[in-house]
N, C-alpha and C positions, 0 to 999 in steps of 0.2 A: 504494500499500499504506500503510495506516495503522498506527501503532505505539501501543501502550498502555503507559503507565508503571504498572507493578505496584507497589502499596503492600504492603510486607511486613506480613503479619498475624502478630502474636505468638501464642504459645500461649494467653496470657491472653485476647486478643481472640477467638480461635477458640472457646475455652471459653465465652465470654459470648454467642456467637451463638445465636439461637433454632434449634430443630430444623429448621424449614422452610428453613434456609440450607444444608442438607446434601443430597447426592445420595442418601444411604442412611443409615438408622438401623436397626441390627441389633436383633432381638428380644432380650428378656431383661433389659432395663434397667427402671428405675423413673423416674418424673418427680419432679423436685425442686420446691421451692416456687416456682420461676420457670417451671415447666412445661417444663424441659429434661431430656433423658435423661441419667441417670447409670447406670453410669459413662460419662464422656465418650468413652471409647475405642470405644463402640458407634456413634458418629457418624462418618461417613466422607465425604470429598471435599467440603469446603465450597466453594460457588461463588456464594453471595449474601452481600451485606454486612449490616451490623447492621440496616438498614432493610428487608431482604428483597429488595433490588434486585440483579439479576444483575451480578456484577463480572466483566467480560470477561477480564481476565488470569487470574483465579482459575478461571473456567469453562474456559478453555483448559488451564490446569494440571491441573484435575480430569480432563479428557478424556485428557490425556497420561499421567497417573498411574494411571488406571483399570486398565490391564493389569498394573501392577506391584504392585497390592494383593494381600493374602492372602485376599481374599474368595472364596467359592465361585463356581463358574461361574454359578449361578443368581442370586446376589446381584450379581455383576458385570453381568449382563444387565439386572437391574432398575435398577441405578445408571446404566448406559449409556443406557437408554431415557430416563430423566429428564434426563440431561445433554444428550443429542442434541436432545430437545424444547426445552430451554432455549436451546440454541445456535440452533436454527431460529427460535425466537421472537425472539431477539436479532439475527437476520440474519447469523449466523456460519456459514460453510460448514464442513462437517466430512465427512470420508470415513467416519466411524464409523457413519453411518446405514446403510451397506451393508457396511462392512468392520469387523471387530473391531479390528484394529490393524495398523500397518505391519509390526511384527515377525511377526505371523502370516502376512501376505502374503509376506514375505521368506522365511520358513521353508517355505511352500508352494512358492514358486518354486524353492528349493534342492532340495526333494524331487523336484519335476518334472524339474529339470535332471539330477539324479543318475539318475533313471529313464530319461531319454532317452539319456544316455551309456551306461548299462548295457545298454540295448536295442541300442545300436550297437556294443557290445563295446569301449568306450573307457573310460578312467579319467576321473573327474570332475576338471576343472581345479582346481588348488589356490587 
């Protein structure tokens, strides 16, 4: 197993990144003189460095944070596809190519378990 040392990206660094470094840019912004979307809050999930190279720790972070964003399901799916493609290109294995998230799998398991116990006339274990 290899470990990657993540470099902390400051908000200033993230704001200076070109748009291509983000998994998703929401509509409604305008381009500034550096061709970056404003307001910066429309840019989500940075995963490439200043040179446009995939940064593996930040790619993994973006994949992990995707389900916690306030994006619509459609925008999450768009970002997910871009991140999964970047992960595959970088040789990173991810369960997100077939699964939305661990939490969704866990919730589905809990619902299945409750249904099984209900069908058997038993209470779900605490």
